[in-house]
C-alpha positions in Angstrom: 234.1 -60.7 -220.6 230.6 -61.9 -221.7 229.6 -60.6 -225.1 227.4 -57.5 -224.6 223.7 -57.6 -225.0 222.1 -55.3 -227.7 221.1 -52.0 -226.3 217.4 -52.6 -227.1 217.2 -55.4 -224.6 218.1 -53.1 -221.6 215.3 -50.8 -220.4 217.9 -48.6 -218.7 220.2 -48.2 -221.7 220.3 -44.7 -223.3 220.1 -44.2 -227.1 223.4 -44.7 -228.9 225.1 -45.7 -225.7 227.6 -48.5 -225.7 226.2 -51.5 -223.8 227.8 -51.9 -220.3 230.3 -54.7 -220.0 229.5 -57.9 -218.1 232.2 -60.1 -216.7 232.2 -63.9 -216.2 232.1 -63.7 -212.4 233.0 -67.3 -211.5 236.1 -67.2 -213.8 237.3 -63.9 -212.3 237.0 -65.5 -208.8 239.0 -68.5 -209.9 241.7 -66.7 -211.9 242.4 -63.9 -209.4 241.4 -65.6 -206.1 238.6 -63.1 -205.5 235.5 -63.5 -203.4 232.2 -63.2 -205.3 231.6 -59.7 -203.8 235.1 -58.6 -205.0 234.5 -60.0 -208.5 231.2 -58.2 -208.9 232.7 -55.0 -207.5 235.5 -55.4 -210.1 232.8 -55.1 -212.8 231.4 -52.0 -211.1 234.8 -50.3 -210.8 235.6 -51.2 -214.5 232.3 -49.6 -215.6 233.0 -46.5 -213.5 236.5 -46.1 -214.9 235.5 -46.5 -218.6 232.4 -44.4 -218.2 234.4 -41.5 -216.8 237.1 -41.8 -219.5 235.9 -43.4 -222.8 239.5 -43.3 -224.2 240.9 -45.3 -221.3 242.7 -48.4 -222.4 240.5 -51.4 -221.4 243.5 -53.4 -220.1 244.6 -50.4 -217.9 241.0 -50.0 -216.7 240.8 -53.7 -215.8 244.2 -53.6 -214.0 243.1 -50.6 -212.0 239.8 -52.2 -211.1 241.5 -55.4 -210.1 244.0 -53.6 -207.9 241.1 -51.8 -206.1 239.2 -54.9 -205.2 242.4 -56.8 -204.2 242.8 -53.9 -201.7 239.2 -54.3 -200.7 238.2 -50.9 -202.1 234.4 -50.9 -202.6 232.5 -47.9 -203.9 229.9 -48.5 -201.2 231.3 -51.1 -198.8 229.2 -54.0 -197.6 229.2 -54.1 -193.8 230.8 -57.6 -193.8 230.8 -57.9 -190.0 227.1 -56.9 -189.7 226.2 -59.4 -192.4 228.3 -62.1 -190.7 226.7 -61.6 -187.3 223.1 -61.2 -188.6 220.7 -64.0 -187.9 219.3 -63.4 -191.4 219.6 -61.0 -194.2 216.8 -59.2 -196.0 217.6 -57.8 -199.4 215.1 -55.2 -200.6 214.6 -54.1 -204.2 213.8 -50.4 -204.6 211.7 -49.5 -207.6 208.0 -50.5 -207.1 209.0 -52.4 -204.0 210.1 -49.8 -201.4 209.3 -46.7 -203.4 207.5 -45.5 -206.5 209.1 -42.8 -208.7 206.8 -40.8 -210.9 206.4 -37.6 -212.9 203.3 -35.6 -211.6 202.9 -34.2 -215.1 202.2 -37.7 -216.4 200.8 -39.3 -213.2 198.3 -36.8 -211.8 198.9 -37.5 -208.1 200.7 -35.5 -205.5 201.7 -37.7 -202.6 205.5 -37.7 -202.8 207.6 -38.1 -199.6 210.4 -36.1 -201.3 211.0 -34.4 -204.7 214.3 -34.5 -206.5 215.8 -31.3 -207.9 218.4 -30.6 -210.7 219.7 -33.1 -213.2 218.8 -36.2 -211.2 215.2 -35.2 -211.1 214.8 -35.8 -214.9 211.9 -38.1 -215.7 210.7 -39.1 -212.2 211.3 -36.3 -209.7 208.7 -37.4 -207.2 209.4 -40.3 -204.8 206.7 -42.0 -202.7 207.9 -44.5 -200.1 205.9 -47.6 -199.4 203.8 -47.3 -196.2 205.3 -49.0 -193.1 208.9 -49.0 -194.4 210.3 -47.5 -191.2 208.5 -50.0 -188.9 209.7 -52.8 -191.2 213.3 -51.7 -191.0 213.1 -51.3 -187.2 211.5 -54.7 -186.7 214.0 -56.5 -188.9 216.9 -55.0 -187.0 215.3 -55.8 -183.7 214.9 -59.5 -184.7 218.7 -59.6 -185.5 218.4 -59.2 -189.2 220.5 -57.2 -191.6 219.1 -55.0 -194.4 220.6 -54.6 -197.8 219.3 -52.4 -200.7 219.7 -53.8 -204.2 218.3 -51.8 -207.1 218.3 -52.8 -210.7 218.1 -49.1 -211.6 221.0 -46.9 -212.8 223.6 -46.0 -210.2 223.6 -42.2 -210.1 219.9 -41.4 -209.9 219.4 -44.3 -207.4 222.2 -43.1 -205.1 221.0 -39.5 -205.4 217.5 -40.5 -204.2 218.9 -42.6 -201.4 220.7 -39.5 -200.1 217.3 -37.8 -199.7 215.7 -40.8 -197.9 216.5 -40.7 -194.2 216.1 -43.3 -191.6 216.3 -42.0 -188.0 217.6 -38.7 -189.4 220.5 -40.3 -191.5 220.5 -40.8 -195.3 220.2 -44.4 -196.2 223.6 -44.3 -197.9 225.3 -43.4 -194.6 223.0 -45.2 -192.2 224.6 -47.9 -190.0 221.3 -49.7 -190.0 221.8 -50.5 -193.8 224.4 -53.2 -194.3 224.9 -52.4 -198.0 223.7 -50.7 -201.2 224.0 -52.3 -204.6 222.8 -50.9 -207.9 222.7 -51.6 -211.7 226.4 -52.1 -212.0 226.2 -55.1 -209.6 223.8 -57.0 -211.8 225.4 -59.8 -213.7 224.9 -62.1 -216.6 226.1 -65.7 -216.6 226.9 -68.0 -219.5 226.0 -71.7 -219.3 229.6 -72.8 -218.6 229.5 -71.1 -215.1 228.2 -72.7 -211.9 225.5 -73.9 -211.7 226.2 -75.2 -215.2 223.6 -75.1 -218.0 221.8 -72.3 -216.3 222.5 -69.2 -218.4 221.3 -65.8 -217.1 220.3 -63.7 -220.1 218.7 -60.8 -218.2 221.0 -58.6 -216.0 220.1 -60.0 -212.6 220.7 -59.9 -208.8 222.9 -62.7 -207.6 222.2 -63.4 -204.0 225.4 -65.5 -203.7 227.3 -62.2 -203.3 226.4 -62.3 -199.6 228.0 -65.7 -198.9 230.5 -65.8 -196.1 232.3 -68.7 -197.8 233.8 -67.8 -201.2 233.8 -71.4 -202.2 230.1 -71.8 -201.5 228.2 -72.5 -204.8 224.6 -71.8 -203.6 222.9 -69.0 -201.8 223.5 -68.6 -198.1 220.7 -70.0 -195.9 220.6 -66.6 -194.2 219.5 -64.6 -197.2 216.1 -63.8 -198.7 215.1 -61.0 -201.1 211.9 -58.9 -201.3 211.2 -57.9 -204.9 208.4 -57.0 -207.2 210.1 -58.3 -210.3 211.3 -62.0 -210.4 212.6 -61.5 -213.9 215.7 -59.8 -212.4 216.3 -62.8 -210.1 218.1 -66.0 -210.8 215.7 -68.8 -211.6 217.4 -71.2 -209.2 217.3 -68.6 -206.4 213.5 -68.1 -206.3 213.1 -70.2 -203.2 214.8 -67.2 -201.5 212.5 -64.7 -203.1 209.4 -63.1 -201.5 207.7 -61.5 -204.5 205.6 -58.5 -203.6 202.8 -56.6 -205.4 204.2 -53.6 -207.3 203.9 -50.4 -205.3 202.8 -47.6 -207.6 201.8 -44.1 -206.5 199.3 -43.8 -209.3 197.2 -46.5 -207.5 198.0 -45.8 -203.9 197.4 -42.0 -204.2 194.6 -42.0 -206.7 191.7 -39.7 -205.9 189.1 -40.9 -205.9 190.6 -44.4 -205.4 189.5 -47.7 -204.1 190.0 -47.6 -200.3 190.5 -51.4 -200.3 193.5 -51.0 -202.6 195.0 -48.3 -200.4 194.5 -50.5 -197.3 196.1 -53.4 -199.0 199.2 -51.3 -199.8 199.2 -50.0 -196.3 199.5 -53.6 -195.0 201.7 -55.0 -197.7 205.1 -54.6 -196.1 203.6 -55.3 -192.7 202.6 -58.7 -193.9 206.1 -59.5 -195.1 207.4 -58.5 -191.6 204.9 -60.8 -190.0 206.2 -63.6 -192.2 209.8 -62.7 -191.2 208.9 -62.7 -187.5 207.2 -66.1 -187.7 210.1 -67.5 -189.7 212.7 -66.2 -187.2 210.7 -67.8 -184.4 210.6 -71.1 -186.2 214.3 -70.9 -187.0 215.2 -70.3 -183.3 212.9 -73.1 -182.1 213.9 -75.7 -184.6 217.5 -74.8 -185.2 217.2 -74.6 -189.0 218.5 -72.1 -191.5 216.4 -69.0 -192.1 215.7 -69.6 -195.8 214.2 -73.0 -194.9 212.1 -71.4 -192.2 210.9 -68.8 -194.7 210.5 -71.2 -197.5 206.6 -71.4 -197.3 206.5 -67.6 -198.0 209.0 -67.7 -200.9 207.6 -67.5 -204.4 208.0 -71.2 -205.2 207.2 -72.1 -201.6 203.8 -70.3 -201.8 203.0 -72.3 -204.9 203.5 -75.6 -203.0 201.5 -74.2 -200.0 198.5 -73.4 -202.3 198.9 -76.8 -204.0 198.7 -78.6 -200.6 195.7 -76.5 -199.6 193.7 -76.7 -202.8 194.5 -80.3 -203.8 195.7 -81.9 -200.6 193.0 -80.7 -198.2 195.4 -79.1 -195.7 194.7 -75.9 -194.0 197.2 -73.1 -194.3 199.1 -73.8 -191.1 199.3 -77.5 -192.0 200.6 -76.7 -195.5 203.2 -74.3 -194.1 204.4 -77.0 -191.7 204.5 -79.6 -194.5 206.7 -77.4 -196.7 209.1 -76.8 -193.8 209.2 -80.5 -192.9 209.6 -81.6 -196.5 211.5 -78.8 -198.3 212.3 -81.2 -201.2 208.6 -80.9 -202.3 209.2 -77.3 -203.3 210.4 -76.9 -206.9 213.9 -75.4 -206.9 213.3 -73.4 -210.1 210.9 -72.9 -212.9 
C-alpha cells in the first residue's frame, strides 16, 4: 500500500475523513498474477469493504477483495469483448467535459437536462449535458469505436447521476453502448519504483493502461485515447493519448445575456472532437497504423508540435498534421 496523501490534498475528501488507500498496482499484478484491471478493481473493492465497515480487519478486507477479483467480480464490469473488438477506444471524463453540475442558488442559470433529488442532490443538484453528446456517442459507435466513462469524482454521486442520464432510453450504467464506467476509486498513485520507473504519480490519476489486452504490456494500448478537460488527472507520459477539451460550464453556456459566440463554440466543441476521430479513423484504415498514432496530431502534446511546425516551420495545418503522423518521434512524450 502506498502511504496515504494528507486529506487537504484531495478536493473530494470530506473533513475528518480518513484518506482512501492507494495500492501499488504493478506490485499487486506481479505478486498475485492479476491483470491491471483486476489490480485496480482490488483497490476499489477494498475501499468499498472498509468504507462499509470501518472496524473490518484490513487483512480480511484485502483477502475478500483479492478473492473477488480472482473470480473476475467487478463492481461495474468492463465489457472486455467489446473493448477487444473495437477499432479504437474513447475514454470520456465527466465533470466539465461531458456535463456541468451546478447549484442554481449559486449559479443563477436554469438549463439543466435533469435535476437530482434526495441525498445525492447535495451541493450540485442540476446537471447540464454538453451539446452534441448523443451524436458523438452514435458516431463513435458507428465508426467501430468503444466508449468508456472515467470520472475522477466520488463513486456514489457519479453513479446516481449516470442512472438519470439515458442514451436511447437506457441509463448509461446499463447501456450496452457504454463499454465501462470507472470512478474515483479507480484513480491510482504510483511510486517511482513502479514502471515506468522514476515517474511518480502524486495526484490521484486515470491510468489508461487499464484497457490493455495484454497484461504484460507496459505502455498504453495504441487503440486508446481520452477526452478530458483536466490533464492534471492524467499520467504525464500518457498525454500523447489525451485530447484536452475546454471546460464545459453551465454558467457560461447558459448565461443570459451571454456571448452567442461562446455558446456556439460550446455547441461545436464535441462535434470538433468527433471530426478529429473520424479523420483519424480514416487515416488508420488507409495507412494501417494504430489509432493513437493516427490521432497523435490532435493530442495535447501533438497539437503543440503541429502549432510549432506551422508557426516556426512555415507548414500549413494539413502539412503539419501529416508531418506529425509521419514523424511521431518529433512529438514530446511527456512534459
